[in-house]
C-alpha positions, 0 to 999 in steps of 0.5 A, spaced: 390 328 352 384 325 354 378 329 356 372 326 360 365 329 361 364 331 368 357 328 370 352 330 375 353 326 381 347 322 381 349 320 374 356 318 376 354 310 375 354 311 368 362 312 368 363 305 371 358 302 366 361 305 360 368 303 362 366 296 362 365 292 356 359 288 359 355 294 356 356 291 349 352 284 351 347 287 357 340 289 354 339 293 360 345 297 360 344 298 352 337 300 354 339 305 359 344 308 354 339 309 349 334 312 353 340 318 355 339 321 348 335 316 343 338 320 337 345 321 339 345 314 341 344 312 333 348 318 331 354 315 335 353 308 332 351 306 339 358 308 342 356 309 349 363 313 350 362 318 344 354 318 347 356 321 353 361 326 350 355 328 345 349 329 350 348 336 352 348 339 359 341 340 359 339 333 358 344 331 363 341 335 368 334 333 366 336 325 367 339 327 374 332 329 376 329 324 373 327 319 379 325 313 374 332 314 370 336 314 376 332 308 379 334 304 372 341 307 373 342 304 380 339 297 378 344 297 372 350 299 376 348 294 382 347 289 377 354 290 374 357 290 381 354 283 383 357 281 376 364 283 378 364 281 385 360 274 385 364 267 384 363 264 377 364 257 376 371 257 374 373 259 382 370 253 384 375 249 380 380 245 384 388 247 382 386 252 377 390 258 376 387 264 379 385 268 373 385 267 365 384 272 360 383 270 352 381 274 347 380 272 340 380 278 334 376 274 330 370 275 334 369 282 335 365 284 342 362 290 339 362 294 332 364 300 336 371 297 338 376 297 332 379 291 329 386 291 327 387 284 325 387 281 318 387 285 311 383 290 309 
């Protein structure tokens, strides 16, 4: 069973930001998550999924009413949407496969994602 936090409507873009690993190398997203609750951010090892599970409903309500935070959230969400939708260099190649995926377990994306390669 998976339990998902019910975010206030104004904070719904956080759900999309959290579920795309781009946050792990995007400074604006990292700053946004840190701002949600700086103490909790550190306590959960900078894991945004865990962070959203730790934030109090009162804090979420305060963020939903904070126009400066909402503006930054909307900007980060719009940036993610742009990142996901605009063509990249690869799409300009002739006769290239439509998509390619590659993941090398030797290099972690972020320490909050467990690695199960190699020996302990």
